[in-house]
C-alpha positions as CSV (number, residue, x, y, z in Angstrom):
1,X,16.6,-23.4,2.5
2,X,17.0,-21.8,-0.9
3,X,17.5,-18.0,-1.2
4,X,14.0,-17.8,-2.9
5,X,12.4,-19.5,0.1
6,X,14.2,-17.0,2.3
7,X,12.9,-14.2,0.1
8,X,9.4,-15.4,0.6
9,X,10.0,-15.3,4.3
10,X,11.4,-11.7,3.9
11,X,8.3,-10.7,1.9
12,X,6.1,-12.0,4.8
13,X,8.0,-9.9,7.2
14,X,7.5,-6.8,5.0
15,X,3.8,-7.4,4.9
16,X,3.6,-7.2,8.7
17,X,5.0,-3.7,8.7
18,X,3.2,-2.4,5.5
19,X,1.5,0.9,6.4
20,X,3.7,1.6,9.4
21,X,7.0,2.7,7.8
22,X,6.1,5.7,5.4
23,X,7.7,7.6,4.0
24,X,10.3,4.8,4.2
25,X,9.7,1.6,2.3
26,X,8.3,-1.5,4.0
27,X,11.3,-3.9,3.6
28,X,11.8,-7.4,4.9
29,X,15.1,-9.1,5.4
30,X,16.3,-12.6,6.3
31,X,19.8,-13.7,7.4
32,X,21.0,-17.2,6.6
33,X,24.0,-18.7,8.3
34,X,26.8,-20.3,6.4
35,X,24.8,-23.6,6.4
36,X,21.8,-21.9,4.8
37,X,19.6,-21.9,8.0
38,X,17.6,-18.8,9.1
39,X,19.2,-17.1,12.0
40,X,17.6,-13.6,11.7
41,X,14.4,-12.0,10.4
42,X,13.7,-8.3,10.4
43,X,11.5,-5.6,8.9
44,X,11.7,-1.8,8.6
45,X,10.8,0.0,11.8
46,X,8.9,3.3,11.9
47,X,10.8,6.4,10.7
48,X,13.9,7.0,12.7
49,X,14.2,3.3,13.7
50,X,16.5,0.6,12.2
51,X,16.1,-0.7,8.7
52,X,15.2,-4.4,8.0
53,X,18.8,-5.5,7.5
54,X,19.9,-4.1,10.8
55,X,17.0,-5.8,12.7
56,X,17.8,-9.1,11.1
57,X,21.5,-8.8,11.7
58,X,20.9,-8.0,15.4
59,X,18.9,-11.1,15.8
60,X,21.5,-13.2,14.0
61,X,24.4,-11.9,15.9
62,X,27.7,-13.7,15.2
63,X,25.9,-16.4,13.3
64,X,25.6,-14.0,10.4
65,X,29.3,-14.2,9.7
66,X,29.9,-16.0,6.4
67,X,26.2,-16.1,5.7
68,X,23.8,-14.6,3.3
69,X,21.4,-11.6,3.6
70,X,18.1,-11.8,1.7
71,X,16.4,-8.4,1.3
72,X,13.3,-7.4,-0.5
73,X,14.8,-4.0,-1.5
74,X,18.4,-3.1,-2.5
75,X,20.3,-2.1,0.7
76,X,20.7,1.7,1.0
77,X,24.1,3.1,0.4
78,X,23.6,6.6,1.9
79,X,23.5,8.0,5.5
80,X,20.0,9.3,6.2
81,X,18.3,9.0,9.6
82,X,20.4,5.8,10.0
83,X,23.8,4.6,8.7
84,X,24.0,2.8,5.3
85,X,22.8,-0.7,5.4
86,X,25.6,-1.7,3.1
87,X,28.1,-1.0,5.8
88,X,26.1,-2.9,8.4
89,X,26.1,-6.0,6.2
90,X,29.9,-5.7,5.6
91,X,30.6,-5.2,9.3
92,X,28.6,-8.3,10.2
93,X,30.7,-10.5,7.9
94,X,27.9,-11.2,5.4
95,X,29.4,-12.9,2.3
96,X,26.4,-12.8,-0.1
97,X,23.3,-10.6,-0.6
98,X,20.2,-11.7,-2.5
99,X,18.0,-8.7,-3.5
100,X,14.4,-8.5,-4.4
101,X,14.1,-5.1,-6.2
102,X,16.4,-2.2,-7.2
103,X,16.1,1.0,-5.3
104,X,15.0,3.7,-7.7
105,X,15.7,6.5,-5.3
106,X,18.9,8.2,-6.6
107,X,19.8,9.3,-3.1
108,X,19.9,5.8,-1.7
109,X,20.6,3.7,-4.7
110,X,23.9,2.0,-5.6
111,X,24.0,-0.5,-2.7
112,X,24.4,-3.5,-5.0
113,X,27.4,-2.0,-6.7
114,X,29.0,-1.0,-3.4
115,X,28.5,-4.5,-2.0
116,X,30.1,-6.0,-5.1
117,X,33.0,-3.6,-4.9
118,X,33.6,-4.8,-1.4
119,X,33.8,-8.4,-2.5
120,X,30.3,-9.6,-1.6
121,X,28.4,-11.9,-4.0
122,X,25.2,-10.0,-5.1
123,X,22.3,-11.8,-6.9
124,X,18.8,-10.8,-7.8
125,X,15.5,-12.5,-7.1
126,X,13.2,-13.8,-9.8
127,X,10.1,-13.2,-7.7
128,X,7.7,-10.4,-8.4
129,X,8.7,-8.2,-5.5
130,X,7.4,-5.0,-7.1
131,X,3.8,-6.2,-7.0
132,X,3.9,-6.7,-3.2
133,X,4.2,-4.3,-0.2
134,X,6.7,-2.2,-2.0
135,X,4.4,-1.4,-4.9
136,X,3.1,1.9,-3.4
137,X,6.5,3.1,-2.2
138,X,8.2,2.3,-5.6
139,X,5.4,4.2,-7.4
140,X,5.8,7.2,-5.1
141,X,9.6,7.5,-5.7
142,X,9.1,7.2,-9.5
143,X,6.2,9.6,-9.8
144,X,6.6,12.0,-6.9
145,X,3.1,11.4,-5.7
146,X,1.3,8.8,-3.5
147,X,0.0,5.6,-4.9
148,X,-3.8,5.6,-5.1
149,X,-6.0,2.5,-4.8
150,X,-9.7,3.0,-5.6
151,X,-11.8,0.5,-3.7
152,X,-15.4,0.2,-4.8
153,X,-18.2,-2.1,-4.0
154,X,-20.9,-2.5,-6.6
155,X,-23.6,-4.8,-7.9
156,X,-23.2,-6.6,-11.1
157,X,-25.1,-3.9,-12.9
158,X,-22.6,-1.3,-11.6
159,X,-24.7,0.4,-8.9
160,X,-23.0,1.6,-5.7
161,X,-26.2,2.3,-3.9
162,X,-30.0,2.0,-4.3
163,X,-32.2,4.7,-5.7
164,X,-32.9,6.1,-2.2
165,X,-29.1,6.4,-1.5
166,X,-28.8,3.5,0.9
167,X,-25.7,1.4,0.4
168,X,-25.2,-0.8,3.4
169,X,-24.5,-3.5,2.8
170,X,-23.9,-4.3,-0.9
171,X,-21.1,-6.8,-0.2
172,X,-20.9,-9.5,2.4
173,X,-19.0,-9.8,5.7
174,X,-16.0,-11.5,4.2
175,X,-15.4,-8.7,1.8
176,X,-15.9,-6.1,4.5
177,X,-13.4,-7.9,6.7
178,X,-10.9,-7.9,3.9
179,X,-11.3,-4.2,3.4
180,X,-10.6,-3.6,7.1
181,X,-7.4,-5.7,6.8
182,X,-6.5,-3.5,3.8
183,X,-7.1,-0.3,5.7
184,X,-4.7,-1.5,8.4
185,X,-1.9,-1.5,5.9
186,X,-2.2,1.9,4.2
187,X,-1.3,5.4,5.1
188,X,-4.5,7.3,4.4
189,X,-8.2,6.8,3.5
190,X,-9.8,9.5,1.4
191,X,-13.5,10.2,1.0
192,X,-15.5,13.2,-0.3
193,X,-17.7,15.4,1.8
194,X,-20.8,13.9,0.1
195,X,-20.0,10.4,1.3
196,X,-19.0,11.7,4.7
197,X,-22.4,13.5,5.1
198,X,-24.5,10.7,3.6
199,X,-22.9,7.7,5.3
200,X,-21.2,9.2,8.3
201,X,-18.4,6.5,8.1
202,X,-15.8,6.0,10.8
203,X,-13.0,5.1,8.3
204,X,-11.2,3.2,10.9
205,X,-9.6,-0.3,10.6
206,X,-11.5,-2.7,12.7
207,X,-11.5,-6.4,13.6
208,X,-14.6,-8.4,12.9
209,X,-15.8,-8.0,16.5
210,X,-15.7,-4.2,16.0
211,X,-12.6,-3.4,18.0
212,X,-10.1,-1.1,16.4
213,X,-6.9,-2.5,14.9
214,X,-3.4,-1.4,16.2
215,X,-2.6,0.7,13.1
216,X,-5.0,3.4,12.0
217,X,-4.6,5.3,8.7
218,X,-4.9,9.0,8.4
219,X,-8.5,9.8,7.7
220,X,-9.0,12.5,5.0
221,X,-12.1,14.3,3.8
222,X,-12.0,16.2,0.6
223,X,-14.4,19.0,-0.3
224,X,-15.6,22.5,0.7
225,X,-18.7,21.5,2.6
226,X,-18.7,21.4,6.4
227,X,-19.6,18.1,8.0
228,X,-21.4,19.3,11.1
229,X,-20.5,18.7,14.8
230,X,-22.3,15.4,14.8
231,X,-20.3,13.8,12.2
232,X,-17.8,11.0,13.2
233,X,-15.3,12.7,10.9
234,X,-15.6,16.0,12.7
235,X,-12.5,15.3,14.7
236,X,-9.1,17.0,15.2
237,X,-7.3,13.9,13.9
238,X,-9.2,14.0,10.6
239,X,-7.6,16.0,7.8
240,X,-10.2,18.1,6.0
241,X,-8.8,19.3,2.6
242,X,-11.0,22.0,1.2
243,X,-10.2,21.3,-2.5
244,X,-11.4,18.9,-5.1
245,X,-8.4,18.9,-7.4
246,X,-6.7,15.4,-7.2
247,X,-3.3,16.8,-7.7
248,X,-3.8,19.3,-4.8
249,X,-5.0,16.4,-2.6
250,X,-2.1,14.2,-3.4
251,X,0.5,17.0,-2.9
252,X,-1.0,17.8,0.5
253,X,-0.8,14.1,1.4
254,X,2.8,13.7,0.1
255,X,3.9,16.7,2.2
256,X,2.7,14.7,5.2
257,X,4.7,11.7,4.2
258,X,1.8,9.7,2.8
259,X,2.8,7.1,0.3
260,X,-0.2,4.7,0.0
261,X,-3.8,6.1,-0.3
262,X,-7.0,4.2,-0.3
263,X,-9.8,6.1,-2.2
264,X,-13.2,5.0,-0.8
265,X,-15.6,7.4,-2.5
266,X,-17.9,8.6,-3.3
267,X,-18.6,8.6,-7.1
268,X,-17.9,12.3,-7.6
269,X,-14.5,12.2,-6.0
270,X,-13.6,8.8,-7.6
271,X,-14.7,10.2,-10.9
272,X,-12.4,13.2,-10.6
273,X,-9.4,10.9,-9.8
274,X,-10.2,8.6,-12.7
275,X,-10.5,11.5,-15.1
276,X,-7.3,13.1,-13.9
277,X,-5.5,9.7,-14.4
278,X,-4.7,9.5,-10.7
279,X,-6.0,6.0,-10.0
280,X,-3.2,3.5,-9.9
281,X,-5.1,0.4,-8.8
282,X,-8.7,-0.6,-8.7
283,X,-10.1,-3.1,-6.2
284,X,-13.7,-3.8,-7.3
285,X,-15.8,-5.9,-5.0
286,X,-18.8,-7.1,-7.1
287,X,-21.8,-8.5,-5.3
288,X,-23.9,-11.1,-7.1
289,X,-27.0,-8.8,-7.0
290,X,-28.9,-6.3,-9.2
291,X,-30.3,-2.9,-8.3
292,X,-31.5,-1.7,-11.7
293,X,-31.4,1.9,-10.4
294,X,-29.4,4.2,-8.2
295,X,-26.0,5.9,-8.5
296,X,-23.3,4.2,-10.5
297,X,-19.8,3.7,-9.0
298,X,-18.4,6.6,-11.0
299,X,-21.5,8.8,-11.0
300,X,-21.7,10.9,-14.1
301,X,-17.9,10.9,-14.7
302,X,-18.1,8.5,-17.6
303,X,-16.5,8.8,-21.1
304,X,-18.4,10.4,-23.9
305,X,-17.4,8.0,-26.6
306,X,-16.1,4.4,-26.7
307,X,-12.9,5.7,-28.2
308,X,-12.1,7.2,-24.8
309,X,-12.7,4.0,-22.8
310,X,-10.4,3.5,-19.9
311,X,-9.1,0.0,-20.1
312,X,-7.7,-1.9,-17.2
313,X,-5.2,-4.7,-16.9
314,X,-6.6,-7.4,-14.6
315,X,-4.0,-8.8,-12.2
316,X,-6.2,-11.2,-10.2
317,X,-9.9,-12.3,-9.9
318,X,-11.0,-14.3,-6.9
319,X,-14.1,-15.1,-4.8
320,X,-14.3,-13.4,-1.4
321,X,-17.3,-15.0,0.5
322,X,-20.3,-14.4,-1.8
323,X,-18.6,-11.6,-3.7
324,X,-16.0,-11.4,-6.5
325,X,-12.9,-9.3,-6.2
326,X,-11.3,-7.8,-9.4
327,X,-7.8,-6.5,-8.7
328,X,-6.8,-4.4,-11.7
329,X,-4.6,-1.4,-12.8
330,X,-4.7,1.0,-15.7
331,X,-3.5,-0.6,-18.9
332,X,-0.3,1.0,-20.1
């Protein structure tokens, strides 16, 4: 097995824990023995638990000696809740380390240099690790605020609901199932009080049969309005932030260890985040349908002149059931 094949396996391990490790990064690790065979696979455990390298090394045991560790993120070189992973790799007798992405956190960085200084062979992956499960965490370290994905469902003429306000269901079951899978891998879902009152959403991550998934994100409602005792979001485990400033919202979430945010609406709240430049990714599910009237996805929060257009860089476009998904981010 090549180290890049092992890196793909490490990435798959990191996907499994994405959404369960914040404020720590979702890291995957694979240990190859001296013959290049997988003898250990691990991923970051919830805060306070072992890091991915330690989990993989424990599974490998003595077979790790003389082998290679393949890790999606540079091993930490500091003592936080757990000891440095660089020391664990050295103690296990690892001879080489293949790394996916550099750690931008100045507190934990420097692992690659420390490993080289100890005589280990350190190499870097050519795969796009930063575009995977680590994307939100890397963003939060560099900017000091959570990563925001705006998910929208709209018709081809840009309508998010009909003229009477009804919006279920614009997209098909395949797209809805994919969104629930996405919800199960993020830290928090954010909606405005207008959407909460109009749609009374549960904002939970569910399987197609309606049962709830194992991981549930923090549910967040933003706005000054009360929801009323009958609302499904009038619950003690729902965070109600009585503000509409995006930076205030993001600071309150960051203070709770939130790294990855899914913004689900409605148009007024989404418009505020777009105008503030606080949308880092757009997932647009476009249904092959026309409404001709009704609220637009961004409401009235459009630009006044074409010179102010907000352009996006499209990463992928694919078909999801009967719908089309455009995955994009602001052009830099």
